[in-house]
A tleap script that builds the chain and sets N, CA, C and O, in Angstrom:
source leaprc.protein.ff14SB
mol = sequence {
  NMET ASP GLY GLY GLU VAL TRP LEU ILE LYS
  VAL GLU GLY GLY VAL ALA PHE VAL GLN MET
  LEU GLY ALA CYS GLY GLY CYS ALA MET ALA
  ASN ALA THR LEU LYS MET ALA ILE GLU GLN
  THR VAL THR ALA ASP VAL PRO GLU ILE THR
  SER VAL GLU GLN CVAL
}
set mol.1.N position { 18.403 152.253 181.484 }
set mol.1.CA position { 18.648 153.286 180.460 }
set mol.1.C position { 17.261 153.968 179.790 }
set mol.1.O position { 17.489 155.134 179.466 }
set mol.2.N position { 16.154 153.625 179.556 }
set mol.2.CA position { 14.918 154.054 179.042 }
set mol.2.C position { 14.185 154.652 180.218 }
set mol.2.O position { 13.083 155.144 179.975 }
set mol.3.N position { 14.801 154.693 181.915 }
set mol.3.CA position { 13.385 154.801 182.601 }
set mol.3.C position { 12.709 153.830 183.349 }
set mol.3.O position { 11.679 153.981 184.006 }
set mol.4.N position { 13.791 152.199 183.094 }
set mol.4.CA position { 12.894 151.330 183.566 }
set mol.4.C position { 13.590 150.895 184.972 }
set mol.4.O position { 14.621 151.448 185.355 }
set mol.5.N position { 13.013 149.966 185.637 }
set mol.5.CA position { 13.918 149.791 186.688 }
set mol.5.C position { 13.672 147.639 186.891 }
set mol.5.O position { 12.835 146.906 186.365 }
set mol.6.N position { 14.696 147.347 187.751 }
set mol.6.CA position { 14.187 145.675 187.669 }
set mol.6.C position { 14.620 145.759 189.210 }
set mol.6.O position { 15.485 146.503 189.672 }
set mol.7.N position { 13.846 144.855 189.887 }
set mol.7.CA position { 14.041 144.722 191.396 }
set mol.7.C position { 14.522 143.237 191.477 }
set mol.7.O position { 14.288 142.586 190.459 }
set mol.8.N position { 15.142 142.587 192.482 }
set mol.8.CA position { 15.233 141.603 192.697 }
set mol.8.C position { 14.213 141.350 193.869 }
set mol.8.O position { 13.873 142.099 194.785 }
set mol.9.N position { 13.708 139.660 193.465 }
set mol.9.CA position { 12.367 139.499 194.363 }
set mol.9.C position { 12.717 138.502 195.437 }
set mol.9.O position { 12.519 138.580 196.650 }
set mol.10.N position { 13.437 137.282 194.526 }
set mol.10.CA position { 13.955 136.338 195.435 }
set mol.10.C position { 14.854 135.557 194.607 }
set mol.10.O position { 14.965 135.693 193.389 }
set mol.11.N position { 15.580 134.614 195.434 }
set mol.11.CA position { 16.641 133.845 194.813 }
set mol.11.C position { 16.312 132.285 195.304 }
set mol.11.O position { 16.537 131.897 196.451 }
set mol.12.N position { 15.854 131.617 194.456 }
set mol.12.CA position { 15.578 130.315 194.972 }
set mol.12.C position { 16.180 129.005 193.979 }
set mol.12.O position { 15.885 128.986 192.784 }
set mol.13.N position { 16.917 128.082 194.501 }
set mol.13.CA position { 17.505 127.345 193.556 }
set mol.13.C position { 18.286 127.455 192.342 }
set mol.13.O position { 18.279 126.722 191.353 }
set mol.14.N position { 18.852 128.330 192.547 }
set mol.14.CA position { 19.947 128.917 191.997 }
set mol.14.C position { 19.290 129.972 190.363 }
set mol.14.O position { 19.945 130.394 189.410 }
set mol.15.N position { 17.639 130.093 190.688 }
set mol.15.CA position { 17.268 131.255 189.823 }
set mol.15.C position { 16.967 132.772 190.477 }
set mol.15.O position { 16.588 132.975 191.631 }
set mol.16.N position { 17.182 133.600 189.638 }
set mol.16.CA position { 16.896 134.970 190.662 }
set mol.16.C position { 15.801 135.591 189.896 }
set mol.16.O position { 16.096 136.217 188.878 }
set mol.17.N position { 14.165 135.460 190.388 }
set mol.17.CA position { 13.627 136.171 190.073 }
set mol.17.C position { 13.571 137.559 190.476 }
set mol.17.O position { 13.951 138.089 191.519 }
set mol.18.N position { 12.979 138.081 189.365 }
set mol.18.CA position { 12.957 139.743 189.186 }
set mol.18.C position { 11.400 140.415 188.702 }
set mol.18.O position { 10.785 140.058 187.697 }
set mol.19.N position { 11.109 141.099 189.340 }
set mol.19.CA position { 10.312 142.142 188.531 }
set mol.19.C position { 10.848 143.194 187.592 }
set mol.19.O position { 11.995 143.582 187.813 }
set mol.20.N position { 10.302 143.622 186.753 }
set mol.20.CA position { 10.773 144.642 185.982 }
set mol.20.C position { 9.627 145.974 185.823 }
set mol.20.O position { 8.601 145.892 185.148 }
set mol.21.N position { 9.916 146.802 186.349 }
set mol.21.CA position { 8.799 148.193 186.591 }
set mol.21.C position { 9.029 149.054 185.663 }
set mol.21.O position { 9.960 148.695 184.942 }
set mol.22.N position { 8.414 150.375 185.283 }
set mol.22.CA position { 8.623 151.328 184.537 }
set mol.22.C position { 8.408 151.171 182.917 }
set mol.22.O position { 7.442 150.815 182.243 }
set mol.23.N position { 9.517 151.525 182.647 }
set mol.23.CA position { 9.266 151.465 181.066 }
set mol.23.C position { 9.409 150.089 181.016 }
set mol.23.O position { 8.479 149.490 180.476 }
set mol.24.N position { 10.275 149.477 181.414 }
set mol.24.CA position { 10.583 148.120 181.279 }
set mol.24.C position { 9.738 147.143 181.476 }
set mol.24.O position { 9.905 146.010 181.025 }
set mol.25.N position { 8.379 147.646 182.437 }
set mol.25.CA position { 7.308 146.281 182.690 }
set mol.25.C position { 6.706 146.172 181.322 }
set mol.25.O position { 6.429 145.072 180.846 }
set mol.26.N position { 6.475 147.432 180.606 }
set mol.26.CA position { 5.201 147.409 179.583 }
set mol.26.C position { 6.015 147.299 178.086 }
set mol.26.O position { 5.497 147.018 177.005 }
set mol.27.N position { 7.430 147.603 178.355 }
set mol.27.CA position { 8.094 146.910 176.838 }
set mol.27.C position { 7.954 145.912 176.160 }
set mol.27.O position { 7.757 144.976 176.935 }
set mol.28.N position { 7.941 145.448 174.742 }
set mol.28.CA position { 7.954 144.184 173.747 }
set mol.28.C position { 8.739 144.070 173.925 }
set mol.28.O position { 8.707 142.864 174.169 }
set mol.29.N position { 10.472 144.571 174.164 }
set mol.29.CA position { 11.218 143.779 173.829 }
set mol.29.C position { 11.820 143.528 176.111 }
set mol.29.O position { 12.765 142.951 176.649 }
set mol.30.N position { 10.942 144.118 176.513 }
set mol.30.CA position { 11.381 143.282 177.799 }
set mol.30.C position { 12.063 142.026 177.850 }
set mol.30.O position { 13.163 142.148 178.389 }
set mol.31.N position { 11.766 140.711 177.430 }
set mol.31.CA position { 12.157 139.484 177.503 }
set mol.31.C position { 13.644 139.239 177.024 }
set mol.31.O position { 14.518 138.674 177.682 }
set mol.32.N position { 13.772 139.787 175.715 }
set mol.32.CA position { 14.872 140.013 174.793 }
set mol.32.C position { 16.255 140.517 176.268 }
set mol.32.O position { 17.313 139.963 176.564 }
set mol.33.N position { 15.432 142.008 176.978 }
set mol.33.CA position { 16.456 142.338 177.673 }
set mol.33.C position { 16.602 141.535 178.943 }
set mol.33.O position { 17.676 141.512 179.546 }
set mol.34.N position { 15.854 141.072 179.234 }
set mol.34.CA position { 15.837 140.180 180.924 }
set mol.34.C position { 16.721 138.928 180.461 }
set mol.34.O position { 17.428 138.392 181.315 }
set mol.35.N position { 16.718 138.459 179.214 }
set mol.35.CA position { 17.314 137.177 178.721 }
set mol.35.C position { 19.266 137.713 178.004 }
set mol.35.O position { 20.322 137.162 178.316 }
set mol.36.N position { 19.129 138.562 177.316 }
set mol.36.CA position { 20.177 139.309 176.330 }
set mol.36.C position { 21.270 139.785 177.581 }
set mol.36.O position { 22.409 139.335 177.707 }
set mol.37.N position { 20.591 140.859 178.507 }
set mol.37.CA position { 21.900 142.096 179.024 }
set mol.37.C position { 21.481 141.758 180.556 }
set mol.37.O position { 22.452 141.827 181.310 }
set mol.38.N position { 20.186 141.388 181.231 }
set mol.38.CA position { 20.154 141.236 182.960 }
set mol.38.C position { 20.772 139.660 183.122 }
set mol.38.O position { 21.876 139.656 183.668 }
set mol.39.N position { 20.371 138.628 182.828 }
set mol.39.CA position { 20.473 137.401 182.662 }
set mol.39.C position { 22.256 137.252 182.602 }
set mol.39.O position { 22.883 136.968 183.622 }
set mol.40.N position { 22.868 137.461 181.406 }
set mol.40.CA position { 24.164 137.459 180.798 }
set mol.40.C position { 24.758 138.013 181.819 }
set mol.40.O position { 25.587 137.367 182.460 }
set mol.41.N position { 24.455 139.225 182.127 }
set mol.41.CA position { 25.391 140.124 183.445 }
set mol.41.C position { 25.780 140.090 184.757 }
set mol.41.O position { 26.830 140.418 185.308 }
set mol.42.N position { 24.211 139.400 185.372 }
set mol.42.CA position { 24.089 138.532 186.577 }
set mol.42.C position { 24.556 137.405 186.765 }
set mol.42.O position { 25.165 137.046 187.773 }
set mol.43.N position { 24.185 136.428 185.326 }
set mol.43.CA position { 25.041 134.940 185.964 }
set mol.43.C position { 26.999 135.184 185.341 }
set mol.43.O position { 27.786 134.241 185.427 }
set mol.44.N position { 27.360 136.341 184.867 }
set mol.44.CA position { 28.742 136.169 185.125 }
set mol.44.C position { 29.677 136.648 186.327 }
set mol.44.O position { 30.705 136.099 186.722 }
set mol.45.N position { 28.932 138.065 186.921 }
set mol.45.CA position { 29.093 138.257 187.853 }
set mol.45.C position { 28.783 137.421 189.355 }
set mol.45.O position { 29.292 137.671 190.448 }
set mol.46.N position { 27.881 136.460 189.052 }
set mol.46.CA position { 27.233 135.748 190.354 }
set mol.46.C position { 27.110 133.854 190.168 }
set mol.46.O position { 26.052 133.388 190.589 }
set mol.47.N position { 28.002 132.967 189.648 }
set mol.47.CA position { 27.866 132.042 189.245 }
set mol.47.C position { 27.035 131.199 190.466 }
set mol.47.O position { 27.296 130.013 190.664 }
set mol.48.N position { 26.260 131.743 191.071 }
set mol.48.CA position { 25.951 130.464 192.142 }
set mol.48.C position { 24.101 130.652 191.241 }
set mol.48.O position { 23.187 129.856 191.457 }
set mol.49.N position { 23.997 131.777 190.362 }
set mol.49.CA position { 22.848 132.088 189.795 }
set mol.49.C position { 22.998 131.383 188.333 }
set mol.49.O position { 24.073 131.300 187.739 }
set mol.50.N position { 21.945 130.964 187.920 }
set mol.50.CA position { 21.951 129.932 187.247 }
set mol.50.C position { 20.753 130.395 185.659 }
set mol.50.O position { 20.720 130.131 184.457 }
set mol.51.N position { 20.082 131.066 186.488 }
set mol.51.CA position { 19.110 132.037 185.333 }
set mol.51.C position { 18.181 132.715 186.059 }
set mol.51.O position { 17.664 132.284 187.090 }
set mol.52.N position { 17.860 134.212 185.333 }
set mol.52.CA position { 16.721 135.168 185.993 }
set mol.52.C position { 15.974 134.834 185.320 }
set mol.52.O position { 16.278 134.544 184.163 }
set mol.53.N position { 14.434 134.722 185.873 }
set mol.53.CA position { 13.499 134.823 185.327 }
set mol.53.C position { 12.699 136.058 186.137 }
set mol.53.O position { 12.851 136.356 187.321 }
set mol.54.N position { 11.558 136.863 184.895 }
set mol.54.CA position { 10.553 137.653 185.679 }
set mol.54.C position { 9.228 137.392 186.252 }
set mol.54.O position { 8.467 136.687 185.590 }
set mol.55.N position { 8.962 137.705 187.020 }
set mol.55.CA position { 7.847 137.411 187.466 }
set mol.55.C position { 6.549 138.187 187.667 }
set mol.55.O position { 5.563 137.626 188.146 }
savepdb mol mol.pdb
quit
């Protein structure tokens, strides 16, 4: 929404590893966005994914 992007790098052992780019990459709220928005959405839609981590 603020001009950032999230790229899926790999999935390993139920963990999705993502890279946050653009506005999201340097934002002070990036970790909150990752855990409260991205991780909740991904784990709800893809039950095989148990967590999302930033690389």
